[in-house]
C-alpha positions as CSV (number, residue, x, y, z in Angstrom):
1,M,126.7,76.6,-57.7
2,R,124.4,73.9,-58.8
3,P,125.0,71.7,-55.8
4,F,124.3,74.7,-53.5
5,A,121.0,75.3,-55.4
6,L,120.0,71.7,-54.8
7,V,120.8,71.9,-51.2
8,G,118.8,75.1,-50.9
9,A,115.8,73.7,-52.6
10,G,116.0,70.7,-50.3
11,L,116.1,72.8,-47.2
12,L,113.2,74.8,-48.5
13,G,111.2,71.7,-49.2
14,I,111.9,70.3,-45.7
15,G,110.8,73.6,-44.2
16,L,107.6,73.7,-46.2
17,L,106.9,70.1,-45.2
18,T,107.6,70.9,-41.6
19,Y,105.2,73.9,-41.8
20,L,102.5,71.8,-43.4
21,C,102.8,69.1,-40.8
22,A,102.8,71.5,-37.9
23,N,99.8,73.2,-39.4
24,H,98.1,69.9,-40.0
25,H,98.6,68.7,-36.5
26,G,98.3,72.1,-34.8
27,P,95.6,73.5,-32.6
28,H,93.7,75.1,-35.4
29,F,93.5,71.8,-37.3
30,A,92.4,69.9,-34.2
31,A,89.7,72.5,-33.4
32,D,88.4,72.3,-36.9
33,L,88.1,68.5,-36.6
34,S,86.4,68.8,-33.3
35,A,83.9,71.3,-34.7
36,K,83.1,69.2,-37.8
37,T,82.7,66.1,-35.6
38,S,80.4,67.9,-33.1
39,S,78.3,69.2,-36.0
40,A,78.0,65.7,-37.5
41,L,76.9,64.2,-34.2
42,T,74.4,67.0,-33.6
43,A,72.9,66.5,-37.0
44,A,72.5,62.8,-36.3
45,G,70.7,63.5,-33.1
46,I,73.5,62.3,-30.9
47,A,74.0,65.2,-28.5
48,P,75.2,66.6,-26.3
49,V,78.6,64.8,-26.7
50,G,81.9,66.2,-25.7
51,V,84.4,66.3,-28.6
52,A,88.1,67.0,-28.0
53,G,90.7,67.0,-30.8
54,E,94.4,66.4,-30.6
55,G,96.1,66.3,-33.9
56,Q,94.2,63.8,-35.9
57,I,92.8,62.0,-32.8
58,V,89.2,62.8,-31.7
59,T,88.0,61.9,-28.2
60,L,84.3,61.5,-27.5
61,T,83.0,62.0,-24.0
62,G,79.6,62.2,-22.4
63,V,76.5,60.1,-21.9
64,V,74.3,58.4,-24.5
65,A,71.2,56.3,-24.0
66,T,72.1,53.1,-25.9
67,E,75.1,51.1,-27.0
68,A,73.9,51.6,-30.6
69,A,74.2,55.4,-30.2
70,K,77.7,55.0,-28.8
71,T,78.7,52.9,-31.8
72,R,77.1,55.2,-34.3
73,A,78.9,58.2,-32.8
74,G,82.2,56.5,-33.2
75,V,81.5,55.6,-36.8
76,L,80.4,59.2,-37.6
77,A,83.5,60.7,-36.0
78,R,85.8,58.3,-37.9
79,A,84.2,59.3,-41.2
80,I,85.2,63.0,-40.8
81,P,88.0,63.8,-43.2
82,G,91.3,64.1,-41.4
83,V,90.3,62.0,-38.4
84,E,92.7,59.1,-38.1
85,E,91.7,57.7,-34.6
86,V,88.6,58.0,-32.5
87,R,88.7,57.4,-28.7
88,N,85.2,56.6,-27.9
89,R,84.8,57.2,-24.2
90,L,81.0,57.7,-24.2
91,T,79.1,56.2,-21.3
92,V,75.9,54.3,-21.9
93,T,73.2,55.1,-19.4
94,P,69.8,53.5,-20.5
95,S,66.7,55.5,-20.0
96,P,64.9,54.5,-16.7
97,P,62.1,52.0,-17.2
98,P,58.6,53.3,-17.5
99,P,56.7,53.5,-14.2
100,P,54.5,50.4,-13.5
101,A,51.1,50.6,-14.9
102,K,48.5,51.7,-12.5
103,P,46.0,49.0,-11.5
104,P,42.6,49.5,-13.2
105,V,40.2,51.4,-11.1
106,P,37.4,49.0,-10.1
107,S,34.1,50.1,-11.6
108,V,31.5,51.2,-9.1
109,M,28.1,49.7,-9.3
110,T,25.1,52.0,-9.5
111,A,22.3,51.4,-7.0
112,T,20.3,49.6,-9.7
113,Q,23.3,47.4,-10.8
114,R,24.0,46.4,-7.2
115,T,20.3,45.5,-6.7
116,Q,20.5,43.4,-9.8
117,A,23.7,41.7,-8.7
118,V,22.3,40.9,-5.3
119,T,19.3,39.3,-7.0
120,C,21.5,37.2,-9.3
121,Q,23.6,36.0,-6.4
122,K,20.5,34.9,-4.5
123,M,19.1,33.1,-7.5
124,F,22.4,31.3,-8.1
125,T,22.8,30.3,-4.5
126,A,19.2,29.0,-4.2
127,A,19.4,27.0,-7.4
128,L,22.7,25.4,-6.5
129,R,21.6,24.6,-3.0
130,R,18.6,22.6,-4.4
131,E,20.6,20.9,-7.1
132,K,24.2,20.3,-8.1
133,I,25.9,20.5,-11.4
134,R,26.9,17.0,-12.2
135,F,29.9,15.8,-14.2
136,R,31.2,12.4,-15.4
137,T,33.4,10.8,-12.6
138,G,36.9,12.2,-12.8
139,K,36.0,14.2,-15.9
140,A,35.1,17.8,-16.9
141,D,32.2,16.6,-19.1
142,I,28.9,18.0,-17.8
143,S,26.1,15.4,-17.3
144,R,23.1,15.9,-19.5
145,A,21.0,15.7,-16.4
146,S,22.4,19.1,-15.4
147,Y,21.5,20.9,-18.6
148,R,18.2,22.2,-17.3
149,L,19.9,23.5,-14.2
150,L,22.5,25.3,-16.3
151,D,19.7,26.8,-18.5
152,R,18.1,28.3,-15.4
153,L,21.5,29.7,-14.2
154,A,22.0,31.2,-17.7
155,A,18.6,32.9,-17.5
156,A,19.4,34.1,-14.0
157,A,22.6,35.7,-15.3
158,G,20.5,37.8,-17.6
159,K,18.9,39.5,-14.5
160,C,22.2,41.3,-13.8
161,P,23.7,42.2,-17.3
162,A,26.4,44.5,-15.9
163,A,27.7,42.0,-13.3
164,S,30.8,39.8,-13.7
165,I,30.4,36.2,-12.6
166,Q,33.0,33.8,-11.4
167,V,32.3,30.1,-11.7
168,Q,34.2,28.3,-9.0
169,G,35.0,24.6,-9.1
170,H,35.6,22.5,-5.9
171,T,36.5,18.9,-5.2
172,D,37.0,16.6,-2.3
173,S,40.5,15.6,-1.2
174,V,40.6,12.2,-2.8
175,G,43.6,12.0,-5.1
176,S,46.5,14.5,-5.5
177,R,45.9,18.2,-4.9
178,E,47.4,19.0,-8.3
179,M,45.0,16.7,-10.1
180,N,42.0,18.1,-8.1
181,L,43.0,21.7,-8.9
182,R,43.2,20.9,-12.6
183,L,39.9,19.0,-12.6
184,S,38.1,21.7,-10.7
185,R,39.3,24.4,-13.1
186,E,38.4,22.3,-16.1
187,R,34.9,21.7,-14.8
188,A,34.4,25.5,-14.1
189,E,35.6,26.2,-17.7
190,S,33.1,23.7,-19.0
191,V,30.3,25.5,-17.2
192,V,31.5,28.9,-18.6
193,A,31.5,27.4,-22.1
194,Y,28.0,26.1,-21.7
195,L,26.7,29.5,-20.4
196,T,28.4,31.3,-23.3
197,R,26.6,29.0,-25.8
198,K,23.4,30.0,-24.0
199,G,24.0,33.6,-24.7
200,V,25.8,34.9,-21.6
201,D,28.5,37.4,-22.6
202,A,31.9,35.6,-22.3
203,S,33.5,38.9,-21.1
204,R,31.3,38.6,-17.9
205,L,32.4,35.1,-17.1
206,S,35.6,33.7,-15.5
207,A,36.5,30.2,-14.3
208,E,38.5,29.3,-11.2
209,G,39.4,26.0,-9.7
210,F,40.1,25.6,-6.0
211,G,40.4,21.8,-5.8
212,P,40.1,20.6,-2.2
213,D,41.3,23.9,-0.7
214,R,37.9,25.2,0.3
215,P,35.9,22.3,1.8
216,A,32.3,22.8,2.7
217,G,32.3,19.6,4.8
218,S,34.6,17.0,6.2
219,N,36.6,14.9,3.8
220,R,36.5,12.1,6.4
221,T,32.9,11.2,5.7
222,R,31.1,10.3,2.5
223,A,28.5,13.0,3.0
224,G,31.2,15.6,3.6
225,R,33.1,14.6,0.4
226,E,29.8,14.8,-1.5
227,R,29.3,18.4,-0.2
228,N,32.8,19.3,-1.2
229,R,32.3,18.2,-4.8
230,R,30.4,21.3,-6.0
231,T,30.3,24.3,-8.4
232,E,29.5,27.7,-7.1
233,F,28.6,31.0,-8.8
234,K,30.0,34.2,-7.3
235,V,28.9,37.7,-8.5
236,Q,32.0,39.9,-8.3
237,G,31.9,43.2,-6.4
238,L,29.4,42.1,-3.6
């Protein structure tokens, strides 16, 4: 009888093992894994994500915003007890870029500010028509002979405290355009630096170099080239 008892015990063990395996891989077990995985992803802020269980295999579907979120979802799912394999089929769809920034709304001058700006422009134009800002030849260094003129221009800038002023440098066409563009800008920047030292708010000033691109006279004549080598002040908004 002992051999029969052993055979019976073996069959019983096999049946129990078969039952446990069937239960372990059955629909209830898979549903439990899916629910646990879904809860873990929701708690981590990765939702909504589709979770489907098949035995000990969990498949993730849906859309996440970043590759990092997709990777993290897979790691969290794999950490659920009972999960042996994770099929991460999440699709990464980045958030749309932010809309372009709206251009700043230009400030509108009051009647008083506009009157002041017009006064400043007239003073700048008149002063620079009578006299030019001089520089060392081929350099951006301001000639000492032009300091008094610049002092008067700085004082004129005080007549329109709300106005923005662009200092524009110009050259003749002798030499390369690139060299003249650089020189004209550096000269305009030297003027801005001088005005700032004289108390003009730097936020009101800007420098621009146009090189030979905006001639005031003919570059074919000496007199024309002399006219082209100049510095101008432009009040913005007029």
